[in-house]
N, C-alpha and C positions, 0 to 999 in steps of 0.2 A: 409392423413393430417386430423387432428381432432382438434377441438377447446378444450380449457382446462379451460375456465372460468378465472376469476380474481384471481390470487394467493395471498394469505395472509401469512404473517410470513415466507417469503422466506429466505432460507439460502443456503450458498455455501457448496458443498461437495467436497471431494477429487477428483483430476483429474483421469479420467479413472476408477472410482469406479466400482467394480465387483459384489458386493453383490446385489442380487435381491430377493425381497420378493413378495409373491403372494398378499399380502395386499397393495402393493404399485403399482401405475400406472407408468410404465416405458416408457420413451420417449427418442428419440435420434435425434440429429441434428448436424449441423456443421456451424462454422464461416468460410465462404468462403472468401478468401483474394486474392488480387492481388497488384502488385506494379504499381503505376501510377507516373512515374517520380521518385522523391525522397520520394513520399508519399505512405502510406499504405491505401488501400481501402478495405472495407468489404461489403458483400451483405446482406441487411436486407429486411424483408418482412412486408407488411402492411395487417392487417386482418380487413376487414370492420365490421365484427360482433362486435368486441371489440374496433374498431377504435384505434388500437395500432400498434407499430412497435416492431418487435421481431426478434430473430434469427430463421432461418428455422429449424423446428423440428416437430415431431409428434410421435404418439403412435406406438408400435410394432404391426405388423400383427402376427397372431398365428404362432408359431414356428420360427419366424424371429430373426436373430442375431442382436445385437445392432448396429454394424458397417454397416450392410446391410440396416437397418432401416434408419440410418443417411443419406446415399447417396440417398436412394429412396425418402425420404422426401424433400431433397434439389431439386431433379429433379422434383418432383410433384409441389412444391411451386414456384420454380424459373425458371424451364426449363433448368437449367444447369446440365451437368454431371460432377461430381467431384470425386476425389480420396482423401482419408483421410490422414492427417498427424498425428502429435502427439495429444494425448488427452489433453483436456483443463478442467479446473475446472467445475464440474457439479453443477446443481442448484436443490434444493429440496424445495418444497412449498406445502401448503395445498390448495386443490381445494374447490370450494364453496359447494360441496356436502359432505365435510368432509374428503375425501380421500387424501392421500399424493401422490404427483407426483414427480418422480425423473427424471430429464433431464440429459442425458449424451451428452457431446459435444466433438468435435474434430476440429482442424484446417483442412481446406480443400482447394484444388485448382482446378480450372476448367481444364478439359481435352477435347480433341476433340472427336466427336462421333465415330471416327475410332479407338480410343484407345482400345487395347485388353481387358482391364477391362470392358469397356462399352459394348463391343460386348458380353461379358459373362453374362451381366445382363438382356438383353432383353429390350423391349420398356417399358417406364414408362410414362403414360399419365399425363397431367397437371391436377391439382386439380380444383375444381369448383371455378370460380372467386368470388363467394360469400364467400369462405373461405379465399383466398388470392387474392387481386386485384392488387397488385403492388410488384415488386421486384426491389430494387434500390441499385446501387453502391454508397457508400458515404465514405468520408474520415473517418478513424477510430476515429479521434478527434470529429467529428460531430456525429458519430454513438453513442458515449457515451451519448450524450444529447438526441438523438432520441429514444433510447431504453425506452420503457414504464416501464418495470419491472426493478426496481433498481438492483436486484440480477443478471440480465443478464450482468451487467457491469463486473462481475468477470471473466468470460471466455474472454470477450473482452480485459480487462486489461492484462490478461495473454498473449493473442495473441500479443498485442502491446509490452509487455516486450520482448517476443521472437524476434520480429521484430527488436527492438532497440539493442538487444544483438547479432543479426546476427545468431540466432538459430531457425528461423522459417521454413526455406525451407528444410525439411527432406524428406527422402525416406524410405519406409518400406522394411525391410529384414526379411522375415518370415521363422522361423525354424518350420517345420511341422513333427511331428512323424507320421509314417504311420498308417492307419486305422487298425482296428482289423483284424488279419489274422488267418488262421487255426492253431491250436496248432501243435507244432513240432511233438509231439507224435502221432498225428492223421493224419499226412500227409506222404504218402509213398514216395513222391518225395524228391528232394534236397532242400536246403535252398534258392537257387537262384530263384526257381519258386513256392515257397509256396504262395498260393493265399489269397485274402481277404475272410472273411466270408460274409454272407448276410448283417449283421450289418455293416461290414466294407465297403461294397459297398455303402450302404445308407449314411454312414458318408462321404465317398469320394464325393458324390453328395452334401452333406451338407457344405463342405468347399468352394464350388464355390463362394457363395455370399460374404463370408468374404475375400477371396483372391481378388475378384473383388473390394470390398470396399476400400482395401488398394492399389489398382492400380498395382497389380502384372502383369508385362509384360515380365518376364523371368522366366522359370521353370527349376530348376535344381533338380536332384534326384539321389539317389542310383539306379543303374540299376536293382536291384533285384525286382521281380514281385510285392511284396506287397507295395513297395514304388512307383514304376511306376504306378500301378493301382490307387493309392491314388490321384495322381496329374493329371492323364490322363483326367478325366472329365472336370477339369478346362481348361486344355490345348486345348481340343476340343472346348469347349464353347467360349474360347477367341481366337481361331484360331492361336494357338502358337505351335511351336515345343517344344520338351522336350529334355533337354541336360542331358545325363547320366554322372554321376560323379563317377567313380569306386573307388576313394579314400575314399568315405564315406560309403562303404558297411561295414557290421559287420566284415567280414574277413580282409579287408584292414586296418581297424582301429585297430583291435587287433594286427596285425602284425607291423603296422607302424602308430601310432596315429599322428605323426608329419605331415604326408602327408595330413590327414584330416584337421588338424589345418591350414596348409598352404593354403589349398583350400579355407577355410573360409576367411582367410586374403586376398587372391587374389580377391575373389568376392567382399569383402567389399571395397578394395582399388580401385575397378573399378567403384564405384559410382561416378557420376558427378553431380555437381550442375547445375541447369538450367541456371544460370548466365554465368558460364564458357562455357556451350554448346552454348549459344546464341552468344558468342563472336567468335565462330568458324564457320564462313560462314553460319549462320543460324542453324547449328548443328542439322540437321534433322536426325532422326533415320533411319538406313539402313534397310528398311523393306524387301529388297531383299535377305538378308542373311538368310539362312536356319539354325537356331541354332541347329536343330536336328542333323545336320551333321557336325557341327563345333567342333573343339577340344576345350577343356576347356579354354585354354589361350585366344583364340580369342573370345569365347562366353562371357567370363568374361568382356572383353573390351566393350561389347555391353550393359552392365547393366547400363541404364540411368534412370530407373524408379524402381518401386517396383519389388522385386524378392522373390521367394520361394525356399527353399532348404528342400527336404523331405528325412528323414533318419530314422535310427533305434534307439531304446532305448539305446543299449550299446554304440552307437556313440555320444549320446547327451552330456555326460560330456566333451568330446573333443571340440565339437562345441560350447557349452555354455561357456567354459573357454576362447576360442578364442574371443568370443563376449564380455565377461565381461572385458577382458583385455583392451578393447577400450572404456570402460564406466567409468564415475566418480563413486565414492563410493555410492552416493545417488541412482544411477541407478543399479549398479552391485549388491547391497544388495537386490534388488527385483528379481534377477534371481533365478529360482528353483535350489536347491542345494542338494536335497535328491532323491534317487531312488523311483519311475521311472522317475523323472524330468518332463516329460510330459505324460499325458494319451494318449491313442490311438486317433489319429486325432486331438489332441490338438496342438495349435500354440503359439509360442512365437514370438510376433511382436516387432522387434527392429526398432525404428525410428532413422535412420542413418543420421548424419550430415556430409556432405563432407567438411572437412576443408583442404584446399589445402596446407597450411603451416605446420599444426600440425598433419596431417593425419586424416583419417576418424574416427569419434567418434560416439558412441551409445548414443543418447541424452535422450531417454525414451523407456520404454518397457511396453508391455501389454500381458496378457494371454487370449487366445480366444478359445472357443469351436465351433464345427460346428453347424449350425442351424439344427433344427429338420426336 
């Protein structure tokens, strides 16, 4: 957590903005929300140094990914562990020293310390109380008046709009291209066991913090070694099993792409909203089920939080087409549509909205790279 001075000339930037400049100070944070009866509440923090109320946020650590920074800063400033939902409008303003600060925001919700994504992060100490001395849940309508910086109202207003439209409570479905693997021409073995390079192994470690930020609690992958090895570090850190999905190997997709597409549809259809789960006898997650040994039909039924699906470049057109078919035009137009679609270890994060009457919809998307 770091102070940023009094911003002047603040302006709102596009939601989930990706461009980053070395001349700009980048920060990330989240509007943590909860339902209190029929009302929406958000979590704000008070900074005694500036005597202001703001959204939890802070500057990136060296090599840190923006989503990982957002959840870390929330934990440091509020003591709450959260998972990120859809991106919100960012805010850009000039600092007192003349530099420009770009703040990236997401919607977020609190999860238990036992959540797999939290286990994958490790312990986060609270910040010095001289930096933040209070975190307070307030109604969204009151938060708008409390926020000291006027520009901070933009992400709050967007959050309220999603709440009123019934589009706030999303889950992340992450499509991950495997990390860099040995070249086919340089590998004497078969395609099924071609391993990652040293760079690929490093990138596989680098995806851990991003998958954890989005609350991934189920890991699906092509059983081929380069995909399995890409998600294995996260699965170990989060204490999760890995579900092999034979339908999304290169060979299976080349022979029968409809099988890969139906697999994506099945996993998307299995998403549950928290409200519907809460109506089913408390709807507790079955932690005794070993997903590593479940077949896909049963594993898919367990997807009640974020999920990752790791696959190959030739399979991406099939997977992305299945996703874009569930997205409105404003979202589907943001999908990558040219080869190679995703770089190695790059992630397409789809924020999925479980609509029980109209089917599961993809409400927003982001492209994310692993941390350094």
